[in-house]
C-alpha positions in Angstrom: -16.9 -3.3 17.5 -14.6 -3.9 20.5 -13.8 -7.4 19.2 -13.0 -6.0 15.8 -10.8 -3.3 17.3 -8.9 -5.8 19.4 -8.3 -8.0 16.4 -7.1 -5.0 14.3 -4.7 -3.9 17.0 -3.2 -7.3 17.4 -2.6 -7.6 13.6 -1.0 -4.1 13.5 1.2 -4.9 16.5 2.5 -7.9 14.6 3.0 -6.0 11.3 4.5 -2.9 12.9 5.9 0.0 10.8 8.0 -2.3 8.7 5.0 -4.3 7.6 3.1 -1.1 6.7 6.1 0.0 4.7 6.4 -3.3 2.7 2.6 -3.4 2.2 2.7 0.1 0.7 5.5 -0.9 -1.6 3.7 -3.9 -2.9 0.4 -2.1 -3.2 2.0 0.4 -5.7 3.8 -2.3 -7.7 0.9 -4.8 -7.4 -2.3 -2.7 -7.0 -4.7 -5.6 -6.2 -3.3 -5.6 -2.7 -5.7 -3.3 -0.8 -3.6 -1.0 1.3 -6.7 1.3 1.3 -7.9 -1.0 4.1 -4.5 -1.5 5.8 -3.7 2.2 6.5 -7.1 3.0 8.1 -6.7 -0.2 10.2 -3.3 1.2 11.3 -5.2 4.3 12.3 -7.4 2.2 14.5 -4.3 0.8 16.2 -3.0 4.4 16.8 -6.2 5.2 18.6 -5.4 2.3 20.9 -1.9 3.4 21.5 -0.4 0.4 19.6 1.2 2.6 16.9 2.1 6.3 16.6 0.2 8.2 13.9 3.3 9.9 12.6 5.0 6.6 12.4 2.1 5.1 10.3 2.1 8.1 7.9 5.9 8.0 7.5 5.9 4.2 6.9 3.1 4.4 4.4 4.6 7.4 2.6 8.0 5.8 2.4 6.7 2.6 1.1 4.6 4.3 -1.5 7.5 6.4 -2.7 9.8 3.3 -2.9 7.2 1.4 -4.9 6.6 4.3 -7.2 10.4 4.6 -7.8 10.4 1.0 -9.0 7.9 1.8 -11.7 9.5 5.2 -12.5 12.8 3.4 -13.1 11.1 1.1 -15.5 9.7 4.0 -17.5 12.8 6.1 -17.3 15.6 3.5 -17.6 14.0 1.0 -20.0 12.5 3.6 -22.4 9.1 3.7 -23.9 9.4 0.8 -26.4 10.7 -1.6 -23.7 8.2 -0.4 -21.1 5.3 -0.9 -23.5 6.5 -4.5 -24.3 6.7 -5.1 -20.6 3.2 -3.7 -19.9 1.8 -5.8 -22.8 3.3 -9.0 -21.4 3.0 -8.5 -17.6 0.7 -5.5 -17.1 -2.4 -7.7 -16.4 -0.6 -9.2 -13.4 -0.1 -5.8 -11.8 -3.4 -4.2 -12.9 -1.9 -1.9 -15.5 -3.1 -2.1 -19.2 -1.4 -0.4 -22.1 -4.6 1.7 -22.8 -4.6 2.9 -19.2 -0.9 3.7 -19.4 -1.6 5.8 -22.5 -4.3 7.7 -20.7 -2.0 8.3 -17.8 0.7 9.5 -20.2 -1.6 12.0 -21.9 -2.7 13.2 -18.5 0.8 13.7 -17.3 1.9 15.5 -20.4 -1.1 17.8 -20.1 -1.0 18.6 -16.4 2.6 17.8 -15.4 4.0 17.1 -12.0 1.1 18.4 -9.9 -1.0 15.5 -11.2 1.2 13.3 -8.9 -0.6 14.9 -5.9 -4.0 13.8 -6.9 -2.9 10.5 -8.4 -2.4 9.1 -5.0 -6.0 9.9 -4.0 -7.5 8.2 -7.0 -7.5 4.4 -7.0 -5.9 2.9 -10.1 -4.1 6.1 -11.0 -1.5 6.0 -8.2 0.2 3.0 -9.8 -0.4 3.9 -13.4 1.2 7.4 -13.2 4.8 6.4 -12.2 5.7 4.7 -15.5 4.5 7.6 -17.7 6.4 10.0 -15.5 9.6 8.1 -16.1 8.8 7.8 -19.8 8.3 11.5 -20.0 11.7 12.2 -18.7 10.7 13.9 -15.4 13.8 14.4 -13.2 14.1 12.0 -10.2 14.1 14.7 -7.5 10.8 16.4 -8.5 9.2 13.1 -9.1 10.1 11.9 -5.6 9.1 15.1 -4.0 5.6 15.3 -5.6 5.0 11.6 -5.0 6.0 11.9 -1.3 3.7 14.8 -0.8 0.7 13.1 -2.5 1.4 9.9 -0.6 1.6 11.7 2.7 -1.7 13.4 2.0 -3.4 10.1 1.4 -1.8 8.4 4.4 -2.7 11.2 6.7 -6.4 11.1 5.6 -6.6 7.4 5.9 -4.9 7.3 9.3 -7.2 10.0 10.6 -10.2 8.1 9.3 -9.1 5.0 11.3 -8.6 7.0 14.4 -11.9 8.8 14.1 -13.7 5.5 13.6 -12.6 4.7 17.2 -12.5 8.0 18.9 -15.2 10.0 17.2 -17.3 7.8 14.8 -19.6 10.7 13.8 -16.7 12.9 12.7 -15.7 10.1 10.3 -18.6 11.2 8.1 -16.7 14.4 7.3 -13.6 12.4 6.3 -15.7 10.1 4.1 -17.3 13.2 2.5 -13.9 14.6 1.6 -12.7 11.3 0.1 -15.9 11.0 -1.8 -15.4 14.4 -3.2 -12.3 13.1 -5.0 -14.4 10.7 -7.1 -16.0 13.3 -9.4 -12.5 14.9 -9.8 -11.1 11.5 -10.8 -13.9 10.9 -13.3 -13.4 14.4 -14.8 -9.6 13.8 -15.2 -10.2 10.4 -16.9 -12.6 12.1 -19.3 -10.1 14.7 -20.2 -7.5 12.0 -20.8 -9.6 10.7 -23.6 -9.1 13.9 -25.5 -6.1 14.4 -27.7 -4.3 17.6 -26.4 -0.9 18.6 -27.9 2.1 17.1 -26.2 3.1 19.8 -23.8 6.2 19.3 -21.6 5.2 18.5 -18.0 5.2 21.4 -15.6 8.1 20.7 -13.2 
């Protein structure tokens, strides 16, 4: 464990906050990059005094918002027909299929802006919700605010998990339990997305 910790701390020292920011940007635009491993690793480095926890959370949150804004701009600026053509052509390279985008669009139109909070806690949905938000015409400021809040929640949980892994390994079980509790919620939301509710304007 000590050798693994030393290796993680050396990698995080090289990456720094800028590396965490860029990784979070790329993870949103290109979901196959596993930042779900990077941020807890940064949490391990904070326990060793290499990084500051608030710096990690800010860098990860800022990168997630920046990446989400790229996809939001695609949905808002290009419009639905162009966005759909783009997803059909390039979606497989970033892990977003048109069927998944349709489910996210139905979810967003049903539940509105608060969905952005939980989207960042559900793998696969955090990248797939930004384009539908733009396509639905959600204003930029509310989108950025809700996205930042959801991203900060996720970054805080993951950073805390990394710190607890080093400082209090037994307490990490409580964090894992909380994260695991999100899975049934995600499955329920995906099940609801397959229904065909009326198009209701998103609650902003």
